[in-house]
C-alpha positions as a LaTeX table, in Angstrom:
\begin{tabular}{lrrr}
\hline
Residue & $x$ (\AA) & $y$ (\AA) & $z$ (\AA) \\
\hline
Met1 & $-7.78$ & 3.34 & $-14.19$ \\
Ile2 & $-9.31$ & 2.57 & $-10.79$ \\
Glu3 & $-11.98$ & 4.70 & $-9.68$ \\
Leu4 & $-13.96$ & 4.33 & $-6.40$ \\
Lys5 & $-17.01$ & 6.62 & $-5.68$ \\
Gln6 & $-18.51$ & 6.96 & $-2.24$ \\
Val7 & $-17.58$ & 3.30 & $-1.36$ \\
Thr8 & $-18.91$ & 1.93 & 2.09 \\
Lys9 & $-18.38$ & $-1.66$ & 3.07 \\
Gln10 & $-19.89$ & $-2.97$ & 6.32 \\
Tyr11 & $-19.71$ & $-6.16$ & 8.26 \\
Gly12 & $-22.73$ & $-6.22$ & 10.40 \\
Gln13 & $-23.00$ & $-3.09$ & 12.54 \\
Ala14 & $-19.19$ & $-2.58$ & 11.68 \\
Thr15 & $-18.47$ & 0.10 & 8.98 \\
Val16 & $-15.01$ & $-0.85$ & 7.67 \\
Leu17 & $-14.99$ & 1.37 & 4.56 \\
Lys18 & $-16.45$ & 4.75 & 5.18 \\
Asn19 & $-17.62$ & 6.70 & 1.78 \\
Ile20 & $-14.26$ & 6.36 & $-0.05$ \\
Thr21 & $-13.97$ & 8.15 & $-3.20$ \\
Leu22 & $-10.46$ & 7.84 & $-4.98$ \\
Ser23 & $-9.28$ & 7.76 & $-8.50$ \\
Ile24 & $-6.07$ & 6.09 & $-9.43$ \\
Glu25 & $-5.57$ & 6.92 & $-13.15$ \\
Asp26 & $-1.82$ & 6.80 & $-14.06$ \\
Pro27 & 0.11 & 3.56 & $-14.37$ \\
Gly28 & 2.68 & 3.53 & $-11.24$ \\
Ile29 & 3.48 & 1.55 & $-7.97$ \\
Tyr30 & 1.56 & 2.83 & $-5.32$ \\
Cys31 & 1.82 & 2.17 & $-1.84$ \\
Leu32 & $-1.39$ & 1.55 & 0.53 \\
Leu33 & $-0.35$ & 2.28 & 4.24 \\
Gly34 & $-2.49$ & 1.75 & 7.40 \\
Arg35 & $-2.60$ & 0.58 & 10.87 \\
Asn36 & $-3.78$ & $-2.97$ & 11.49 \\
Gly37 & $-7.86$ & $-3.04$ & 11.02 \\
Ala38 & $-7.76$ & 0.41 & 9.04 \\
Gly39 & $-9.49$ & $-1.35$ & 6.02 \\
Lys40 & $-6.46$ & $-2.03$ & 3.65 \\
Thr41 & $-7.57$ & $-5.76$ & 3.12 \\
Thr42 & $-11.21$ & $-4.87$ & 2.60 \\
Leu43 & $-10.31$ & $-2.20$ & 0.30 \\
Leu44 & $-8.20$ & $-4.38$ & $-1.94$ \\
Lys45 & $-10.51$ & $-7.29$ & $-1.98$ \\
Ser46 & $-13.44$ & $-5.01$ & $-3.15$ \\
Ile47 & $-11.18$ & $-3.55$ & $-6.01$ \\
Ala48 & $-10.55$ & $-7.41$ & $-6.67$ \\
Gly49 & $-14.18$ & $-8.09$ & $-6.95$ \\
Tyr50 & $-13.78$ & $-10.75$ & $-4.11$ \\
Gln51 & $-16.34$ & $-9.24$ & $-2.17$ \\
Asn52 & $-19.18$ & $-6.61$ & $-2.82$ \\
Ile53 & $-19.15$ & $-3.46$ & $-1.35$ \\
Thr54 & $-22.38$ & $-2.46$ & 0.80 \\
Ser55 & $-22.97$ & 1.05 & $-1.10$ \\
Gly56 & $-21.16$ & 3.05 & $-3.91$ \\
Ser57 & $-19.37$ & 1.79 & $-7.10$ \\
Ile58 & $-16.07$ & 0.51 & $-7.92$ \\
Gln59 & $-14.74$ & 0.64 & $-11.78$ \\
Val60 & $-11.58$ & $-0.58$ & $-13.45$ \\
Asp61 & $-10.59$ & 0.74 & $-16.67$ \\
Gly62 & $-14.55$ & 1.51 & $-16.86$ \\
Lys63 & $-15.86$ & $-1.82$ & $-15.76$ \\
Ala64 & $-18.10$ & $-2.20$ & $-12.89$ \\
Ile65 & $-16.71$ & $-4.59$ & $-10.21$ \\
Thr66 & $-18.66$ & $-6.96$ & $-8.21$ \\
Thr67 & $-18.19$ & $-10.37$ & $-7.36$ \\
Ser68 & $-20.28$ & $-11.53$ & $-10.58$ \\
Thr69 & $-17.81$ & $-9.61$ & $-13.01$ \\
Leu70 & $-16.04$ & $-12.54$ & $-15.20$ \\
Asp71 & $-12.92$ & $-10.74$ & $-16.08$ \\
Thr72 & $-12.16$ & $-7.72$ & $-13.45$ \\
Gly73 & $-8.60$ & $-7.21$ & $-15.21$ \\
Val74 & $-7.33$ & $-7.34$ & $-11.60$ \\
Ser75 & $-4.68$ & $-9.60$ & $-10.33$ \\
Tyr76 & $-5.03$ & $-9.82$ & $-6.54$ \\
Ile77 & $-2.85$ & $-11.92$ & $-4.04$ \\
Glu78 & $-3.56$ & $-11.76$ & $-0.43$ \\
Asn79 & $-1.14$ & $-12.63$ & 2.14 \\
Phe80 & $-1.16$ & $-16.26$ & 3.46 \\
Ala81 & $-2.67$ & $-17.19$ & 0.04 \\
Lys82 & $-3.18$ & $-20.72$ & $-0.78$ \\
His83 & $-2.38$ & $-23.03$ & $-3.60$ \\
Phe84 & $-2.60$ & $-26.76$ & $-4.73$ \\
Asn85 & 0.05 & $-28.40$ & $-3.13$ \\
Leu86 & 1.57 & $-28.92$ & $-6.31$ \\
Pro87 & 5.52 & $-28.56$ & $-7.55$ \\
Val88 & 6.19 & $-24.78$ & $-7.91$ \\
Gln89 & 7.40 & $-25.37$ & $-11.55$ \\
Lys90 & 3.77 & $-27.04$ & $-11.92$ \\
Leu91 & 2.02 & $-24.03$ & $-10.44$ \\
Leu92 & 3.87 & $-21.59$ & $-12.61$ \\
Arg93 & 3.07 & $-23.55$ & $-15.66$ \\
Ile94 & $-0.76$ & $-24.18$ & $-14.85$ \\
Ala95 & $-1.02$ & $-20.19$ & $-14.31$ \\
Ser96 & 0.61 & $-19.65$ & $-18.10$ \\
Glu97 & $-1.70$ & $-22.21$ & $-19.39$ \\
Val98 & $-5.10$ & $-20.70$ & $-18.28$ \\
Asn99 & $-3.77$ & $-17.15$ & $-19.29$ \\
Pro100 & $-2.41$ & $-16.66$ & $-23.04$ \\
Asn101 & $-0.66$ & $-13.31$ & $-22.15$ \\
Tyr102 & 0.94 & $-14.49$ & $-19.06$ \\
Asp103 & 4.61 & $-13.73$ & $-18.87$ \\
Tyr104 & 6.33 & $-17.08$ & $-18.38$ \\
Asp105 & 9.75 & $-16.04$ & $-19.12$ \\
Phe106 & 9.66 & $-13.55$ & $-16.63$ \\
Ala107 & 8.12 & $-15.95$ & $-13.80$ \\
Ala108 & 10.92 & $-18.51$ & $-14.77$ \\
Glu109 & 13.56 & $-15.70$ & $-14.31$ \\
Met110 & 12.23 & $-14.95$ & $-10.77$ \\
Met111 & 12.21 & $-18.41$ & $-9.89$ \\
Asp112 & 16.07 & $-18.69$ & $-10.56$ \\
Arg113 & 16.70 & $-15.35$ & $-8.85$ \\
Phe114 & 15.03 & $-16.17$ & $-5.62$ \\
Glu115 & 16.38 & $-19.89$ & $-6.12$ \\
Leu116 & 13.27 & $-21.46$ & $-5.78$ \\
Glu117 & 13.19 & $-25.26$ & $-6.23$ \\
Gly118 & 10.55 & $-26.26$ & $-8.96$ \\
Lys119 & 10.19 & $-29.77$ & $-7.92$ \\
Lys120 & 9.22 & $-28.96$ & $-4.59$ \\
Lys121 & 5.71 & $-28.73$ & $-3.74$ \\
Phe122 & 4.01 & $-25.59$ & $-2.41$ \\
His123 & 3.17 & $-26.72$ & 1.14 \\
His124 & 6.94 & $-27.72$ & 1.63 \\
Leu125 & 8.04 & $-24.21$ & 1.27 \\
Ser126 & 8.94 & $-21.51$ & 4.24 \\
Leu127 & 6.38 & $-18.72$ & 4.71 \\
Gly128 & 8.42 & $-16.43$ & 2.97 \\
Met129 & 8.73 & $-18.63$ & $-0.43$ \\
Lys130 & 5.17 & $-19.45$ & $-0.50$ \\
Thr131 & 4.48 & $-15.68$ & $-0.51$ \\
Met132 & 7.21 & $-15.19$ & $-3.24$ \\
Val133 & 5.76 & $-17.82$ & $-5.33$ \\
Ser134 & 2.03 & $-16.28$ & $-5.08$ \\
Thr135 & 3.78 & $-12.70$ & $-5.62$ \\
Ile136 & 5.64 & $-14.13$ & $-9.02$ \\
Ile137 & 1.98 & $-15.71$ & $-10.36$ \\
Cys138 & 0.59 & $-12.29$ & $-9.82$ \\
Leu139 & 3.19 & $-10.15$ & $-11.38$ \\
Ala140 & 3.63 & $-12.55$ & $-14.25$ \\
Ser141 & $-0.13$ & $-12.06$ & $-15.17$ \\
Ser142 & $-1.25$ & $-9.70$ & $-17.98$ \\
Lys143 & $-3.78$ & $-7.59$ & $-15.66$ \\
Asn144 & $-3.74$ & $-4.12$ & $-15.71$ \\
Val145 & $-4.15$ & $-3.84$ & $-12.06$ \\
Ile146 & $-2.09$ & $-5.67$ & $-9.97$ \\
Leu147 & $-2.77$ & $-5.79$ & $-6.07$ \\
Leu148 & $-0.31$ & $-7.15$ & $-3.47$ \\
Asp149 & $-1.63$ & $-7.31$ & 0.60 \\
Glu150 & 1.41 & $-7.44$ & 2.59 \\
Pro151 & 3.57 & $-9.24$ & 0.17 \\
Val152 & 6.86 & $-9.08$ & 2.12 \\
Leu153 & 5.46 & $-11.14$ & 5.10 \\
Gly154 & 8.06 & $-13.88$ & 6.10 \\
Phe155 & 10.67 & $-12.18$ & 3.97 \\
Asp156 & 14.36 & $-11.48$ & 5.45 \\
Ala157 & 16.00 & $-8.46$ & 4.74 \\
Leu158 & 17.91 & $-9.57$ & 1.47 \\
Met159 & 14.63 & $-11.01$ & 0.09 \\
Arg160 & 12.79 & $-7.65$ & 0.62 \\
Val161 & 15.54 & $-6.20$ & $-1.16$ \\
Glu162 & 15.18 & $-8.28$ & $-4.03$ \\
Phe163 & 11.28 & $-8.18$ & $-4.14$ \\
Tyr164 & 11.65 & $-4.56$ & $-4.20$ \\
Asp165 & 13.78 & $-4.83$ & $-7.28$ \\
Met166 & 11.50 & $-7.30$ & $-8.98$ \\
Leu167 & 8.51 & $-5.10$ & $-8.36$ \\
Thr168 & 10.62 & $-2.30$ & $-10.22$ \\
Glu169 & 11.51 & $-4.68$ & $-12.98$ \\
Ser170 & 8.13 & $-6.07$ & $-13.49$ \\
Phe171 & 6.61 & $-2.41$ & $-13.75$ \\
Arg172 & 9.31 & $-1.49$ & $-16.29$ \\
Lys173 & 8.26 & $-4.42$ & $-18.61$ \\
His174 & 4.59 & $-3.98$ & $-18.19$ \\
Pro175 & 3.80 & $-0.45$ & $-16.83$ \\
Arg176 & 0.28 & $-0.80$ & $-15.10$ \\
Ile177 & $-1.28$ & 0.26 & $-11.74$ \\
Ile178 & 0.50 & $-1.95$ & $-8.90$ \\
Leu179 & $-1.09$ & $-1.09$ & $-5.48$ \\
Val180 & 1.05 & $-2.64$ & $-2.65$ \\
Ser181 & $-0.14$ & $-2.73$ & 1.02 \\
Thr182 & 2.61 & $-3.15$ & 3.31 \\
His183 & 3.75 & $-1.96$ & 6.87 \\
Ile184 & 7.52 & $-1.62$ & 6.44 \\
Ile185 & 7.37 & 2.23 & 5.39 \\
Glu186 & 10.85 & 3.43 & 4.90 \\
Glu187 & 12.04 & 0.60 & 2.71 \\
Ile188 & 9.26 & 0.80 & $-0.08$ \\
Ala189 & 9.64 & 4.53 & $-0.41$ \\
Lys190 & 12.41 & 4.17 & $-2.82$ \\
Thr191 & 10.00 & 2.06 & $-5.17$ \\
Ile192 & 6.91 & 3.73 & $-5.27$ \\
Gln193 & 5.26 & 6.63 & $-6.95$ \\
Lys194 & 2.47 & 7.76 & $-4.58$ \\
Leu195 & 1.63 & 7.10 & $-1.06$ \\
Ile196 & $-2.30$ & 6.32 & 0.13 \\
Leu197 & $-2.70$ & 6.50 & 3.69 \\
Ile198 & $-5.98$ & 4.75 & 5.25 \\
Asp199 & $-7.22$ & 5.24 & 8.72 \\
Arg200 & $-10.47$ & 4.02 & 10.33 \\
Gly201 & $-11.82$ & 3.15 & 6.94 \\
Ser202 & $-11.20$ & 6.72 & 5.29 \\
Val203 & $-8.67$ & 7.84 & 3.13 \\
Arg204 & $-6.37$ & 10.63 & 4.91 \\
Phe205 & $-3.70$ & 11.23 & 2.21 \\
Phe206 & $-3.12$ & 10.31 & $-1.44$ \\
Asp207 & $-0.37$ & 12.22 & $-2.86$ \\
Thr208 & 3.52 & 11.86 & $-4.19$ \\
Leu209 & 6.47 & 11.22 & $-1.62$ \\
Gln210 & 7.67 & 14.59 & $-3.03$ \\
Ala211 & 4.60 & 16.08 & $-1.17$ \\
Val212 & 5.77 & 14.64 & 2.21 \\
Glu213 & 9.36 & 15.67 & 1.49 \\
Thr214 & 8.32 & 19.15 & 0.81 \\
Lys215 & 5.52 & 19.84 & 3.17 \\
Ala216 & 5.83 & 17.44 & 6.46 \\
Phe217 & 7.58 & 19.40 & 8.98 \\
Cys218 & 8.33 & 19.15 & 12.84 \\
Ile219 & 8.49 & 22.55 & 14.66 \\
Ser220 & 9.76 & 22.73 & 18.30 \\
Gly221 & 10.14 & 25.40 & 20.86 \\
Leu222 & 8.39 & 27.30 & 23.59 \\
Gln223 & 4.51 & 26.90 & 23.37 \\
Lys224 & 3.99 & 30.48 & 22.72 \\
Asp225 & 6.45 & 30.61 & 19.97 \\
Val226 & 5.52 & 27.51 & 18.32 \\
Glu227 & 1.59 & 28.20 & 18.31 \\
Ala228 & 2.27 & 31.59 & 16.84 \\
Ala229 & 4.24 & 29.95 & 14.17 \\
Thr230 & 1.80 & 27.60 & 13.11 \\
Lys231 & $-1.65$ & 29.18 & 13.88 \\
Asp232 & $-2.48$ & 29.23 & 10.38 \\
Arg233 & $-1.06$ & 25.92 & 9.12 \\
Asn234 & $-2.32$ & 22.56 & 8.93 \\
Val235 & $-1.28$ & 20.74 & 12.23 \\
Ile236 & $-1.61$ & 17.07 & 12.06 \\
Gly237 & $-0.16$ & 16.42 & 15.52 \\
Gln238 & 1.40 & 17.83 & 18.51 \\
Asp239 & 3.52 & 16.73 & 21.97 \\
Val240 & 3.90 & 18.63 & 25.04 \\
Val241 & 7.00 & 18.18 & 27.27 \\
Gly242 & 6.98 & 20.77 & 30.14 \\
Gly243 & 7.11 & 24.06 & 28.69 \\
Leu244 & 8.28 & 22.87 & 25.07 \\
Val245 & 5.75 & 22.24 & 22.52 \\
Thr246 & 6.39 & 20.19 & 19.26 \\
Arg247 & 3.66 & 20.41 & 16.46 \\
Tyr248 & 3.76 & 18.26 & 13.34 \\
Ile249 & 2.36 & 20.19 & 10.20 \\
Phe250 & 1.58 & 19.35 & 6.44 \\
Asp251 & 2.01 & 22.88 & 5.16 \\
Asn252 & 4.67 & 25.26 & 3.92 \\
Pro253 & 7.00 & 25.74 & 7.03 \\
Pro254 & 7.42 & 29.07 & 8.91 \\
Glu255 & 10.32 & 31.03 & 8.49 \\
Glu256 & 13.20 & 29.77 & 10.81 \\
Thr257 & 13.97 & 32.02 & 13.91 \\
Gly258 & 16.27 & 31.52 & 16.86 \\
Ser259 & 13.45 & 30.17 & 19.12 \\
Leu260 & 12.10 & 27.49 & 17.06 \\
Glu261 & 13.86 & 24.09 & 15.50 \\
Ile262 & 12.49 & 23.21 & 12.25 \\
Arg263 & 13.16 & 19.78 & 10.73 \\
Pro264 & 11.57 & 17.74 & 7.85 \\
Leu265 & 9.68 & 14.45 & 8.91 \\
Ser266 & 10.56 & 11.07 & 7.79 \\
Leu267 & 7.92 & 9.09 & 6.03 \\
Gln268 & 7.37 & 6.98 & 8.95 \\
Glu269 & 7.03 & 9.89 & 11.43 \\
Phe270 & 4.49 & 11.55 & 8.87 \\
Phe271 & 2.74 & 8.16 & 8.95 \\
Ile272 & 2.45 & 8.23 & 12.64 \\
Gln273 & 1.15 & 11.66 & 13.01 \\
Met274 & $-1.10$ & 11.07 & 10.39 \\
Val275 & $-2.98$ & 7.87 & 11.77 \\
Gly276 & $-1.79$ & 7.90 & 15.29 \\
His277 & $-4.49$ & 8.07 & 18.10 \\
Lys278 & $-4.48$ & 8.84 & 21.96 \\
Gly279 & $-7.24$ & 7.93 & 24.34 \\
Gly280 & $-9.00$ & 6.79 & 21.05 \\
Ser281 & $-9.17$ & 10.18 & 19.64 \\
Arg282 & $-7.16$ & 11.75 & 16.74 \\
Arg283 & $-4.04$ & 13.92 & 17.71 \\
\hline
\end{tabular}
């Protein structure tokens, strides 16, 4: 279980995380989405105990998390993670030696699946293969919480498909909390159970994908008709073109009429409306 209470993180005068309160209780694969600079990496590093927060508290399985916590119960891999320039097989073996509960069989199986050359040194790998090695080491750990920061950077389309399969298989073997930060929205939708949207250091949405499918809609038509249909609903965005208005809602849809076009939003469209800004202000 991950529990954040009124978590704030500042770097000098800049506030990167703003009073975040969030509880992730059940095992599952969770997706953390946000624009560049929204605070995703800062949030993950704080949960992992890689840095201290300015105020508030973070607990994992009831244990307070700070940089002085000896065993956080968290395995975290950031993008462009660095390792000693040793052969890949040696890196995996070292990881298993320092962690008695390490799933070496899983790591070896994933090495074969991704055709990683065990004798090749880490620095000689491509960016995608370096990221894959780091991810395999992380997933093979026995930790109750896995944090992956942009794990598909450098992956081609085929590798991304294989990665999502690996993620699902890892969770099936070891049910736990796996929190993945990514910018490729639609692809990961088939893998995750819940979605967390972070924007400007605040959590804007935390719910299931089913909630998006049943409540995220686009209402288009003449301005007076659209305004009347959405006046009591949660409007998350709006576009105006001539006399036509499109409103984006996260709510129960209005009844269909001949003057309105109503359609569900894709996950990407929902994300854009929730965190998109025009002229420095929220839509």
